[in-house]
C-alpha positions in Angstrom: -67.1 15.6 25.9 -65.0 14.8 22.9 -61.4 15.1 21.8 -61.5 18.8 20.5 -58.5 21.0 20.8 -58.1 23.9 18.5 -54.8 24.9 20.0 -53.4 21.3 19.4 -54.6 21.4 15.9 -52.7 24.8 15.5 -49.6 23.1 16.9 -49.7 20.3 14.4 -50.3 22.9 11.6 -47.1 24.8 12.8 -45.0 21.6 12.9 -46.1 20.7 9.5 -45.1 23.9 8.0 -41.7 23.9 9.9 -41.0 20.4 8.7 -38.2 19.6 11.2 -37.1 16.8 13.3 -37.8 16.5 17.1 -35.2 18.4 19.3 -34.6 18.7 23.0 -36.3 22.2 23.0 -39.6 20.9 22.5 -41.5 18.0 24.3 -44.4 18.3 21.8 -44.3 15.7 19.1 -44.2 17.1 15.5 -45.9 15.6 12.6 -44.2 15.2 9.2 -44.9 17.5 6.3 -47.7 16.1 4.3 -48.8 13.5 6.9 -51.9 15.6 7.8 -55.0 13.6 7.5 -56.7 16.2 5.5 -53.6 17.9 4.3 -51.9 18.6 1.0 -48.3 18.1 0.0 -47.2 21.4 1.6 -48.9 20.7 4.8 -51.9 22.8 4.4 -55.4 21.5 5.0 -57.1 20.0 1.9 -59.2 22.4 -0.3 -62.9 22.1 -0.9 -62.2 20.8 -4.4 -60.2 17.8 -3.3 -61.6 14.6 -4.9 -61.6 11.3 -3.2 -62.5 9.6 0.1 -62.3 11.8 3.1 -59.1 10.8 5.1 -59.4 13.1 8.1 -60.2 12.2 11.6 -63.5 13.2 13.2 -64.1 14.0 16.7 -65.2 11.0 18.9 -67.4 11.5 21.9 -66.1 10.4 25.3 -68.6 7.4 25.6 -67.4 4.1 26.9 -69.7 2.2 24.6 -68.3 4.0 21.6 -64.7 3.1 22.8 -65.8 -0.5 23.3 -67.3 -0.6 19.8 -64.1 0.9 18.3 -62.1 -1.8 19.7 -64.5 -4.5 18.8 -64.8 -3.4 15.1 -61.0 -3.1 15.0 -60.8 -6.8 15.8 -60.4 -6.7 19.5 -63.8 -8.2 20.9 -62.4 -9.2 24.4 -62.0 -5.7 25.9 -64.7 -3.5 27.4 -64.2 0.2 28.3 -65.7 1.5 31.6 -66.3 4.9 33.0 -64.5 5.1 36.4 -66.9 7.1 38.9 -66.1 7.7 41.7 -62.2 7.4 41.6 -62.1 4.6 44.2 -64.3 2.4 41.9 -61.2 1.7 40.1 -60.5 -1.0 42.8 -63.5 -3.0 41.6 -60.9 -4.7 39.4 -57.5 -6.1 40.4 -54.5 -4.3 38.8 -53.9 -7.4 36.6 -57.5 -7.0 35.1 -57.0 -3.4 34.1 -55.1 -3.2 30.8 -54.8 0.6 31.0 -56.6 4.0 31.9 -57.5 6.9 29.8 -57.9 10.4 31.4 -59.7 13.1 29.5 -59.3 16.8 30.5 -58.1 20.0 29.2 -54.6 19.8 27.8 -52.0 21.2 30.0 -48.3 21.5 28.9 -45.9 19.4 31.1 -44.1 21.5 33.7 -41.2 19.2 34.2 -38.7 17.8 31.6 -39.1 14.3 30.5 -36.3 12.0 32.0 -36.8 9.6 29.1 -34.5 10.8 26.2 -34.8 7.7 23.9 -37.6 5.5 22.7 -37.8 2.8 25.5 -37.2 -0.7 24.3 -40.2 -3.1 24.3 -42.7 -0.2 24.7 -45.2 0.7 22.0 -45.8 4.3 21.9 -47.2 6.5 18.9 -47.2 10.2 18.5 -50.5 11.9 17.6 -49.7 13.2 14.0 -53.2 14.4 13.1 -55.8 16.5 14.8 -58.8 14.8 16.5 -57.2 11.3 16.5 -56.2 11.5 20.1 -58.9 9.0 21.2 -57.6 6.3 18.7 -53.9 7.1 19.7 -54.7 6.6 23.4 -56.5 3.3 22.8 -53.6 2.1 20.6 -51.0 3.1 23.1 -52.8 0.7 25.6 -53.7 -2.3 23.6 -50.4 -2.5 21.7 -48.5 -2.9 24.9 -50.2 -6.1 26.0 -48.9 -9.1 24.2 -51.7 -11.3 25.8 -54.5 -9.5 24.2 -55.8 -11.0 20.9 -55.9 -7.9 18.6 -57.1 -9.8 15.5 -55.1 -10.4 12.5 -55.1 -6.8 11.3 -53.9 -5.2 14.4 -51.6 -8.0 15.4 -49.8 -7.4 12.0 -49.9 -3.8 12.6 -48.3 -4.0 16.0 -45.6 -6.5 14.8 -44.7 -4.2 11.8 -44.5 -1.1 13.8 -42.7 -2.3 16.9 -39.2 -1.4 15.8 -40.3 2.1 14.4 -40.0 5.4 16.3 -43.0 7.0 18.0 -43.3 9.4 15.1 -43.1 6.8 12.5 -45.8 4.7 14.4 -48.1 7.8 14.5 -47.7 8.3 10.7 -48.4 4.6 10.1 -51.5 4.7 12.3 -52.7 7.8 10.5 -52.5 5.9 7.3 -54.2 2.8 8.6 -57.4 2.9 6.6 -59.3 0.3 8.6 -58.7 2.0 12.0 -59.5 5.4 10.7 -62.6 4.4 8.9 -64.0 2.7 12.1 -63.0 5.8 14.0 -64.9 7.9 11.6 -68.0 5.6 11.3 -69.8 7.8 13.9 -69.2 11.1 12.0 -71.8 12.7 9.8 -71.1 14.7 6.6 -71.5 17.9 8.6 -69.0 16.7 11.1 -66.3 16.1 8.5 -67.0 19.5 6.9 -66.7 21.0 10.3 -63.2 19.3 10.9 -61.9 20.5 7.5 -63.1 24.1 8.3 -61.6 24.2 11.7 -58.3 22.8 10.3 -58.1 25.5 7.6 -58.9 28.2 10.3 -56.3 26.9 12.7 -53.7 26.6 10.0 -54.3 30.1 8.8 -54.2 31.5 12.4 -51.0 29.7 13.1 -49.3 30.9 9.9 -50.4 34.5 10.7 -49.1 34.3 14.2 -45.8 32.9 13.1 -45.2 35.5 10.5 -46.1 38.3 12.8 -43.5 37.0 15.3 -40.8 36.7 12.6 -41.6 40.3 11.3 -41.3 41.8 14.9 -38.0 40.1 15.9 -35.5 37.3 15.2 -37.3 34.1 16.2 -36.1 32.6 19.5 -36.0 28.8 20.1 -38.5 28.0 22.6 -41.0 25.3 23.5 -44.1 25.0 21.5 -46.2 25.0 24.7 -45.0 28.5 25.5 -46.6 29.9 22.2 -49.9 28.9 23.4 -49.7 29.2 27.1 -52.1 32.2 27.2 -54.8 30.4 25.4 -57.5 28.0 26.7 -56.7 24.4 25.7 -59.2 21.9 24.5 -59.9 18.4 25.6 -57.3 15.7 25.2 -57.0 12.0 25.9 -53.9 10.7 27.9 -53.2 6.9 28.5 -51.7 5.2 31.5 -50.4 1.7 31.0 -48.0 -0.8 32.5 -45.4 -2.0 29.9 -42.1 -3.7 29.9 -41.7 -3.8 33.7 -42.7 -0.1 34.2 -45.7 2.2 34.4 -46.0 4.8 31.7 -48.1 8.1 31.0 -48.6 8.2 27.2 -49.5 11.6 25.8 -49.5 11.3 22.0 -48.6 15.1 21.8 -45.3 14.4 23.5 -42.2 13.1 21.8 -41.8 10.2 24.2 -43.7 8.5 26.9 -43.1 9.5 30.6 -42.0 6.8 33.1 -43.9 6.9 36.3 -42.2 4.0 38.2 -40.6 0.6 37.9 -42.7 -2.4 38.8 -41.4 -5.1 41.1 -43.1 -8.4 41.7 -46.3 -7.8 43.7 -46.5 -4.1 43.0 -49.8 -2.5 41.9 -49.4 -0.4 38.8 -52.7 1.3 39.6 -51.3 2.4 42.9 -48.4 4.2 41.1 -50.6 6.3 38.9 -53.3 6.8 41.6 -51.6 10.1 43.2 -51.3 11.7 39.8 -54.9 10.8 38.9 -56.3 11.9 42.2 -54.5 15.4 41.8 -55.8 15.8 38.3 -59.3 14.7 39.6 -59.2 17.3 42.4 -57.9 20.1 40.3 -60.6 19.7 37.6 -63.2 19.4 40.3 -62.0 22.5 42.2 -61.8 24.5 39.0 -65.2 23.3 37.8 -63.7 21.7 34.6 -65.0 18.7 32.8 -63.0 15.5 33.1 -63.4 11.8 32.7 -61.5 8.7 33.5 -62.0 5.4 31.6 -60.6 1.9 32.2 -59.9 -0.9 29.7 -60.7 -4.4 31.2 -61.6 -7.9 30.1 -65.2 -8.1 28.6 -67.5 -9.4 31.3 -70.9 -7.8 30.6 -71.8 -9.9 27.5 -75.5 -9.5 28.2 -75.4 -5.8 27.3 -73.7 -6.3 23.9 -76.9 -6.3 21.9 -78.2 -3.1 23.5 -74.8 -1.5 22.9 -74.9 -2.5 19.4 -78.4 -0.9 18.9 -77.2 2.3 20.7 -74.3 2.5 18.3 -76.5 2.1 15.2 -78.6 5.0 16.3 -75.4 7.1 17.0 -74.4 6.4 13.4 -77.5 7.6 11.8 -76.5 10.4 9.5 -79.2 13.2 9.5 -76.9 15.6 7.6 -78.4 15.0 4.1 -82.0 15.3 5.5 -81.1 18.7 7.3 -79.3 20.0 4.2 -82.5 19.3 2.1 -84.7 21.1 4.6 -82.4 24.1 4.6 -82.3 24.2 0.9 -86.1 24.1 0.6 -86.6 26.8 3.1 -83.9 28.9 1.5 -85.7 28.7 -1.8 -88.8 29.8 0.0 -87.0 32.7 1.5 -88.0 31.8 5.2 -84.7 30.2 6.3 -84.2 33.2 8.7 -87.4 32.5 10.4 -86.7 28.8 10.6 -83.3 29.4 12.2 -84.9 31.8 14.7 
């Protein structure tokens, strides 16, 4: 499973074209016009003739080893990401040893209003301002809330420089952080990047068409972004759970602000606070035969497997795109491409 959500990319496309500030009618975080990773100044996805390095965000597979590699190559070598299966295996670590949790499932709009109305002090939370960056956003929303984690010089400076920003400003700053984005994209092939650009164009065009059709039928009513997509199947999305500044938070980068799940007193287990919600999501996904996953971020212990993980990642980064493209070209010239593709 990967972070792939056509409806969320369409949401981002609409928000770019609207170019407005967040308001109380929407809990979905907007992105600023022109801040799309593959966008142009008017917010539309980049064209085929755009020159320069690719600045989009590719899909990332939901693989604990890939997530651990992302952290290590960003400059955070002391953390490992683990898959939590079954749910009670989360208690193999003490709450103090778990820096955060990431739940992957189909995105569902929140049914309750967020009680948090202002950016909480001392809590680092970034909005997701580009499609397919949700894995990185979830990881950043965890590690940037633990002052005791050595993030390395680059990320430490980033955390310091963005701490007093708004969630939207942090999201835009993260989107423009070349080092983080390049490591994120290091597992993507040329074909992967082309596919992302194509999907963004299609989503933007569809969103624009739907918006114009609605405007032509009747005066536009002010309503939540979630309602515009409630009848469509949502894609997969990463949501982080993290203790920060004396409270426990659910951090969904698609929402304007984090949601407070509870206040921690001395001796409280933050894991116990999130467990009922995770258990409900787990059971709902299982009952409806939906794919889901739960990951935990803990201190690195399995140093013996590091070399094997590195070898696995090198294989995952092999780009077969140019070879496949050449094979397709040769068979197209021979006139037997249809037979090759079956």
